[in-house]
SEZARO-816604 format. One record per residue: residue number from 1; residue in one letter; chain; x, y, z of N, C-alpha, C, O in turn. Coordinates in nm, 2 decimals, decimal comma. Layout:
BEGIN
  num  residuo  cadena     n_X     n_Y     n_Z    ca_X    ca_Y    ca_Z     c_X     c_Y     c_Z     o_X     o_Y     o_Z
  NUM        a       A       X       Y       Z       X       Y       Z       X       Y       Z       X       Y       Z
...
//
This chain:
BEGIN
  num  residuo  cadena     n_X     n_Y     n_Z    ca_X    ca_Y    ca_Z     c_X     c_Y     c_Z     o_X     o_Y     o_Z
    1        m       A    1,86    1,94   -1,88    1,88    1,82   -1,81    1,96    1,72   -1,90    1,91    1,70   -2,01
    2        g       A    2,07    1,67   -1,86    2,15    1,58   -1,94    2,09    1,44   -1,94    2,00    1,40   -1,87
    3        f       A    2,15    1,36   -2,03    2,11    1,22   -2,05    2,12    1,14   -1,92    2,03    1,07   -1,88
    4        f       A    2,23    1,15   -1,85    2,25    1,07   -1,73    2,17    1,12   -1,61    2,12    1,04   -1,54
    5        s       A    2,15    1,25   -1,60    2,06    1,30   -1,50    1,92    1,26   -1,52    1,84    1,24   -1,43
    6        s       A    1,88    1,25   -1,65    1,74    1,21   -1,67    1,73    1,06   -1,64    1,62    1,01   -1,60
    7        l       A    1,83    0,98   -1,67    1,82    0,84   -1,63    1,83    0,81   -1,48    1,75    0,73   -1,43
    8        f       A    1,92    0,88   -1,41    1,94    0,85   -1,27    1,86    0,94   -1,18    1,86    0,91   -1,06
    9        g       A    1,81    1,04   -1,23    1,73    1,14   -1,15    1,59    1,10   -1,13    1,52    1,17   -1,05
   10        r       A    1,54    1,00   -1,20    1,40    0,97   -1,19    1,37    0,87   -1,08    1,45    0,78   -1,05
   11        k       A    1,26    0,89   -1,02    1,22    0,80   -0,91    1,15    0,68   -0,97    1,09    0,69   -1,08
   12        k       A    1,17    0,57   -0,90    1,10    0,45   -0,95    0,95    0,47   -0,94    0,90    0,53   -0,84
   13        r       A    0,88    0,43   -1,04    0,73    0,45   -1,04    0,67    0,36   -0,93    0,71    0,24   -0,92
   14        q       A    0,58    0,41   -0,85    0,51    0,34   -0,75    0,41    0,24   -0,81    0,33    0,28   -0,89
   15        s       A    0,41    0,11   -0,76    0,32    0,01   -0,81    0,18    0,04   -0,74    0,17    0,11   -0,64
   16        a       A    0,08   -0,03   -0,79   -0,05   -0,02   -0,73   -0,05   -0,08   -0,59   -0,12   -0,03   -0,50
   17        d       A    0,03   -0,19   -0,57    0,04   -0,24   -0,44    0,10   -0,15   -0,34    0,06   -0,13   -0,23
   18        e       A    0,21   -0,08   -0,39    0,28    0,01   -0,30    0,19    0,13   -0,27    0,19    0,18   -0,15
   19        w       A    0,12    0,18   -0,36    0,02    0,29   -0,34   -0,08    0,25   -0,23   -0,11    0,32   -0,14
   20        a       A   -0,14    0,13   -0,25   -0,24    0,08   -0,16   -0,18    0,06   -0,01   -0,25    0,10    0,08
   21        l       A   -0,06    0,01   -0,01    0,00    0,00    0,13    0,03    0,14    0,19    0,01    0,15    0,31
   22        q       A    0,07    0,23    0,11    0,09    0,37    0,16   -0,05    0,43    0,21   -0,05    0,49    0,32
   23        q       A   -0,15    0,40    0,14   -0,28    0,45    0,18   -0,33    0,39    0,31   -0,38    0,45    0,40
   24        l       A   -0,30    0,26    0,33   -0,33    0,19    0,45   -0,25    0,24    0,57   -0,31    0,26    0,68
   25        a       A   -0,13    0,26    0,55   -0,04    0,32    0,65   -0,08    0,46    0,69   -0,09    0,49    0,81
   26        e       A   -0,12    0,54    0,59   -0,17    0,68    0,62   -0,30    0,68    0,70   -0,33    0,77    0,77
   27        a       A   -0,38    0,57    0,68   -0,51    0,56    0,75   -0,49    0,50    0,89   -0,58    0,48    0,96
   28        g       A   -0,36    0,47    0,93   -0,33    0,42    1,06   -0,32    0,27    1,07   -0,30    0,22    1,18
   29        g       A   -0,31    0,20    0,96   -0,29    0,06    0,97   -0,15    0,02    1,01   -0,06    0,09    0,96
   30        d       A   -0,14   -0,08    1,09   -0,01   -0,12    1,14    0,04   -0,23    1,04    0,00   -0,35    1,06
   31        l       A    0,12   -0,20    0,94    0,16   -0,29    0,84    0,27   -0,38    0,88    0,32   -0,46    0,80
   32        s       A    0,31   -0,37    1,01    0,42   -0,47    1,06    0,35   -0,59    1,12    0,42   -0,69    1,15
   33        k       A    0,22   -0,59    1,13    0,15   -0,71    1,19    0,07   -0,78    1,07    0,04   -0,72    0,97
   34        p       A    0,05   -0,91    1,09   -0,03   -0,98    0,99   -0,17   -0,93    0,98   -0,23   -0,89    1,08
   35        h       A   -0,22   -0,93    0,86   -0,36   -0,89    0,83   -0,42   -1,00    0,74   -0,35   -1,07    0,67
   36        k       A   -0,55   -1,01    0,75   -0,62   -1,11    0,66   -0,65   -1,04    0,53   -0,72   -0,94    0,52
   37        l       A   -0,58   -1,09    0,42   -0,59   -1,03    0,29   -0,68   -1,12    0,20   -0,67   -1,25    0,21
   38        e       A   -0,75   -1,06    0,11   -0,83   -1,13    0,01   -0,78   -1,10   -0,12   -0,76   -0,99   -0,16
   39        f       A   -0,76   -1,21   -0,20   -0,71   -1,20   -0,34   -0,82   -1,25   -0,43   -0,88   -1,35   -0,41
   40        q       A   -0,85   -1,17   -0,53   -0,96   -1,20   -0,62   -0,91   -1,26   -0,75   -0,82   -1,21   -0,82
   41        l       A   -0,97   -1,38   -0,79   -0,94   -1,44   -0,92   -1,07   -1,46   -0,99   -1,17   -1,49   -0,92
   42        r       A   -1,08   -1,44   -1,12   -1,20   -1,45   -1,20   -1,19   -1,56   -1,30   -1,08   -1,58   -1,36
   43        f       A   -1,30   -1,63   -1,32   -1,31   -1,74   -1,41   -1,44   -1,73   -1,49   -1,54   -1,69   -1,44
   44        p       A   -1,43   -1,78   -1,62   -1,55   -1,78   -1,70   -1,66   -1,88   -1,66   -1,78   -1,87   -1,69
   45        t       A   -1,61   -1,99   -1,59   -1,71   -2,10   -1,55   -1,68   -2,14   -1,41   -1,57   -2,12   -1,36
   46        k       A   -1,78   -2,20   -1,35   -1,76   -2,26   -1,22   -1,65   -2,37   -1,22   -1,57   -2,38   -1,13
   47        s       A   -1,66   -2,46   -1,32   -1,56   -2,57   -1,33   -1,42   -2,52   -1,34   -1,33   -2,58   -1,29
   48        a       A   -1,39   -2,40   -1,41   -1,26   -2,35   -1,42   -1,21   -2,30   -1,28   -1,10   -2,32   -1,24
   49        a       A   -1,30   -2,23   -1,20   -1,27   -2,19   -1,07   -1,24   -2,31   -0,98   -1,15   -2,31   -0,90
   50        e       A   -1,32   -2,41   -0,99   -1,30   -2,53   -0,91   -1,17   -2,60   -0,95   -1,11   -2,66   -0,86
   51        q       A   -1,13   -2,60   -1,07   -1,01   -2,65   -1,12   -0,89   -2,58   -1,05   -0,79   -2,64   -1,02
   52        a       A   -0,90   -2,45   -1,03   -0,79   -2,37   -0,98   -0,78   -2,38   -0,82   -0,68   -2,37   -0,77
   53        a       A   -0,89   -2,41   -0,76   -0,90   -2,41   -0,61   -0,79   -2,50   -0,55   -0,73   -2,45   -0,45
   54        p       A   -0,77   -2,62   -0,59   -0,66   -2,70   -0,52   -0,52   -2,64   -0,53   -0,45   -2,64   -0,43
   55        g       A   -0,49   -2,58   -0,64   -0,36   -2,51   -0,65   -0,35   -2,39   -0,56   -0,24   -2,36   -0,51
   56        v       A   -0,46   -2,32   -0,54   -0,46   -2,20   -0,45   -0,45   -2,25   -0,30   -0,38   -2,19   -0,23
   57        k       A   -0,52   -2,36   -0,27   -0,51   -2,41   -0,13   -0,37   -2,47   -0,10   -0,32   -2,45    0,01
   58        t       A   -0,31   -2,53   -0,20   -0,18   -2,58   -0,18   -0,07   -2,48   -0,14    0,02   -2,51   -0,07
   59        v       A   -0,09   -2,35   -0,18    0,01   -2,25   -0,15   -0,04   -2,17   -0,02    0,01   -2,06    0,00
   60        g       A   -0,14   -2,23    0,05   -0,17   -2,17    0,18   -0,29   -2,08    0,19   -0,30   -2,01    0,30
   61        y       A   -0,38   -2,08    0,10   -0,49   -1,99    0,10   -0,62   -2,06    0,13   -0,64   -2,18    0,10
   62        e       A   -0,71   -1,99    0,20   -0,85   -2,04    0,21   -0,92   -2,00    0,09   -0,89   -1,89    0,03
   63        v       A   -1,02   -2,08    0,04   -1,08   -2,05   -0,09   -1,24   -2,05   -0,07   -1,30   -2,14   -0,01
   64        v       A   -1,30   -1,95   -0,14   -1,44   -1,94   -0,15   -1,47   -1,91   -0,30   -1,41   -1,82   -0,36
   65        i       A   -1,56   -1,99   -0,36   -1,60   -1,97   -0,50   -1,75   -1,93   -0,50   -1,83   -1,99   -0,44
   66        a       A   -1,78   -1,82   -0,58   -1,92   -1,78   -0,59   -1,93   -1,71   -0,73   -1,84   -1,66   -0,79
   67        q       A   -2,05   -1,71   -0,78   -2,08   -1,64   -0,90   -2,11   -1,49   -0,87   -2,18   -1,46   -0,77
   68        d       A   -2,05   -1,40   -0,95   -2,07   -1,26   -0,92   -2,18   -1,20   -1,01   -2,23   -1,27   -1,10
   69        e       A   -2,20   -1,07   -0,99   -2,31   -1,01   -1,07   -2,29   -1,00   -1,22   -2,38   -0,99   -1,29
   70        s       A   -2,16   -1,02   -1,26   -2,13   -1,02   -1,41   -2,15   -1,16   -1,47   -2,12   -1,18   -1,58
   71        e       A   -2,19   -1,25   -1,39   -2,21   -1,39   -1,42   -2,07   -1,47   -1,44   -2,07   -1,58   -1,49
   72        e       A   -1,96   -1,40   -1,41   -1,84   -1,47   -1,40   -1,83   -1,54   -1,27   -1,91   -1,52   -1,18
   73        w       A   -1,73   -1,62   -1,25   -1,71   -1,69   -1,12   -1,59   -1,63   -1,05   -1,48   -1,62   -1,11
   74        s       A   -1,61   -1,60   -0,93   -1,50   -1,54   -0,85   -1,45   -1,65   -0,75   -1,52   -1,72   -0,68
   75        l       A   -1,32   -1,65   -0,74   -1,25   -1,73   -0,64   -1,18   -1,63   -0,55   -1,09   -1,56   -0,59
   76        v       A   -1,22   -1,63   -0,43   -1,16   -1,54   -0,33   -1,06   -1,63   -0,24   -1,10   -1,72   -0,18
   77        a       A   -0,93   -1,59   -0,25   -0,83   -1,66   -0,18   -0,79   -1,57   -0,06   -0,74   -1,46   -0,08
   78        t       A   -0,81   -1,63    0,06   -0,78   -1,55    0,18   -0,66   -1,60    0,25   -0,64   -1,73    0,27
   79        k       A   -0,58   -1,51    0,30   -0,46   -1,56    0,38   -0,42   -1,45    0,48   -0,42   -1,33    0,44
   80        s       A   -0,38   -1,49    0,59   -0,32   -1,39    0,69   -0,17   -1,38    0,67   -0,10   -1,48    0,67
   81        m       A   -0,13   -1,25    0,65    0,01   -1,23    0,62    0,04   -1,08    0,65   -0,04   -1,00    0,66
   82        i       A    0,17   -1,06    0,66    0,22   -0,92    0,67    0,22   -0,86    0,54    0,29   -0,90    0,45
   83        p       A    0,14   -0,75    0,52    0,13   -0,69    0,39    0,25   -0,60    0,35    0,26   -0,49    0,41
   84        d       A    0,34   -0,65    0,27    0,44   -0,57    0,22    0,45   -0,59    0,07    0,40   -0,69    0,02
   85        a       A    0,52   -0,50    0,00    0,52   -0,50   -0,15    0,58   -0,63   -0,20    0,52   -0,68   -0,30
   86        d       A    0,68   -0,68   -0,14    0,74   -0,81   -0,19    0,65   -0,93   -0,17    0,63   -1,01   -0,26
   87        a       A    0,58   -0,93   -0,06    0,49   -1,04   -0,03    0,37   -1,04   -0,13    0,32   -1,14   -0,17
   88        l       A    0,32   -0,92   -0,15    0,21   -0,90   -0,24    0,24   -0,93   -0,39    0,17   -0,99   -0,46
   89        l       A    0,36   -0,89   -0,43    0,41   -0,93   -0,56    0,42   -1,08   -0,58    0,39   -1,13   -0,68
   90        s       A    0,48   -1,14   -0,48    0,49   -1,29   -0,48    0,35   -1,36   -0,49    0,33   -1,45   -0,56
   91        a       A    0,26   -1,31   -0,40    0,12   -1,36   -0,41    0,06   -1,34   -0,55   -0,01   -1,43   -0,60
   92        h       A    0,08   -1,22   -0,60    0,03   -1,19   -0,74    0,08   -1,29   -0,84    0,00   -1,35   -0,91
   93        h       A    0,21   -1,32   -0,84    0,27   -1,41   -0,93    0,22   -1,56   -0,91    0,18   -1,62   -1,01
   94        e       A    0,21   -1,60   -0,79    0,17   -1,74   -0,77    0,02   -1,76   -0,80   -0,02   -1,86   -0,86
   95        l       A   -0,06   -1,67   -0,76   -0,20   -1,68   -0,79   -0,24   -1,66   -0,94   -0,33   -1,72   -0,99
   96        d       A   -0,17   -1,57   -1,00   -0,19   -1,54   -1,14   -0,15   -1,67   -1,22   -0,22   -1,71   -1,32
   97        a       A   -0,04   -1,74   -1,19   -0,01   -1,86   -1,26   -0,11   -1,97   -1,24   -0,15   -2,03   -1,34
   98        v       A   -0,17   -1,98   -1,12   -0,28   -2,08   -1,10   -0,40   -2,04   -1,18   -0,46   -2,13   -1,25
   99        a       A   -0,44   -1,91   -1,18   -0,56   -1,87   -1,25   -0,54   -1,89   -1,40   -0,64   -1,94   -1,46
  100        v       A   -0,43   -1,84   -1,46   -0,41   -1,86   -1,60   -0,42   -2,00   -1,64   -0,47   -2,03   -1,75
  101        a       A   -0,36   -2,09   -1,57   -0,36   -2,23   -1,60   -0,50   -2,29   -1,61   -0,52   -2,39   -1,68
  102        a       A   -0,59   -2,23   -1,54   -0,73   -2,28   -1,54   -0,82   -2,19   -1,62   -0,94   -2,21   -1,62
  103        g       A   -0,76   -2,10   -1,70   -0,84   -2,01   -1,79   -0,90   -1,89   -1,72   -0,99   -1,83   -1,78
  104        g       A   -0,84   -1,85   -1,61   -0,89   -1,73   -1,54   -0,79   -1,62   -1,54   -0,69   -1,62   -1,61
  105        r       A   -0,81   -1,52   -1,45   -0,72   -1,41   -1,43   -0,71   -1,36   -1,29   -0,81   -1,38   -1,21
  106        y       A   -0,60   -1,31   -1,25   -0,58   -1,25   -1,12   -0,64   -1,10   -1,13   -0,61   -1,03   -1,22
  107        e       A   -0,72   -1,06   -1,03   -0,78   -0,93   -1,03   -0,72   -0,83   -0,93   -0,73   -0,71   -0,95
  108        g       A   -0,66   -0,88   -0,82   -0,61   -0,79   -0,72   -0,64   -0,84   -0,58   -0,68   -0,95   -0,56
  109        w       A   -0,61   -0,75   -0,48   -0,63   -0,79   -0,34   -0,69   -0,67   -0,27   -0,70   -0,56   -0,31
  110        g       A   -0,74   -0,71   -0,15   -0,79   -0,61   -0,05   -0,77   -0,67    0,09   -0,74   -0,78    0,11
  111        m       A   -0,80   -0,58    0,18   -0,78   -0,62    0,32   -0,92   -0,64    0,38   -1,01   -0,56    0,36
  112        v       A   -0,93   -0,75    0,46   -1,06   -0,78    0,52   -1,08   -0,69    0,64   -0,98   -0,67    0,72
  113        a       A   -1,19   -0,62    0,65   -1,22   -0,53    0,76   -1,22   -0,61    0,89   -1,28   -0,72    0,90
  114        e       A   -1,15   -0,56    0,98   -1,13   -0,62    1,11   -1,22   -0,55    1,21   -1,24   -0,43    1,21
  115        d       A   -1,28   -0,63    1,30   -1,37   -0,58    1,40   -1,28   -0,51    1,51   -1,21   -0,58    1,58
  116        p       A   -1,30   -0,38    1,54   -1,21   -0,32    1,63   -1,25   -0,36    1,78   -1,17   -0,33    1,87
  117        n       A   -1,36   -0,42    1,80   -1,40   -0,47    1,93   -1,35   -0,60    1,97   -1,37   -0,65    2,08
  118        v       A   -1,27   -0,67    1,88   -1,22   -0,80    1,91   -1,08   -0,79    1,96   -1,02   -0,89    1,99
//
């Protein structure tokens, strides 16, 4: 394999978000429709989580703060959106910036289970 074929013959590595979206699609999820997504941010103290909350709300998320089993504080930011790789990357960047500014970190996202009877 030559130099150029090794450069241009490689596939782009799949991100964790892209992998999760693929799994959801394979499980039958309709990713063209909005879903309620939860984004996890972690903080060492309750006051740090509370400091971040207004910044998270400002960019359109609902916020719940609770202490978790590791004694850190979790800020769960919930938003209804169409889950695609670009939207998730954008959410990651905006939430990570807010978390880091308050001494916390972005942990990732998940989809809220929806009641099939509704």
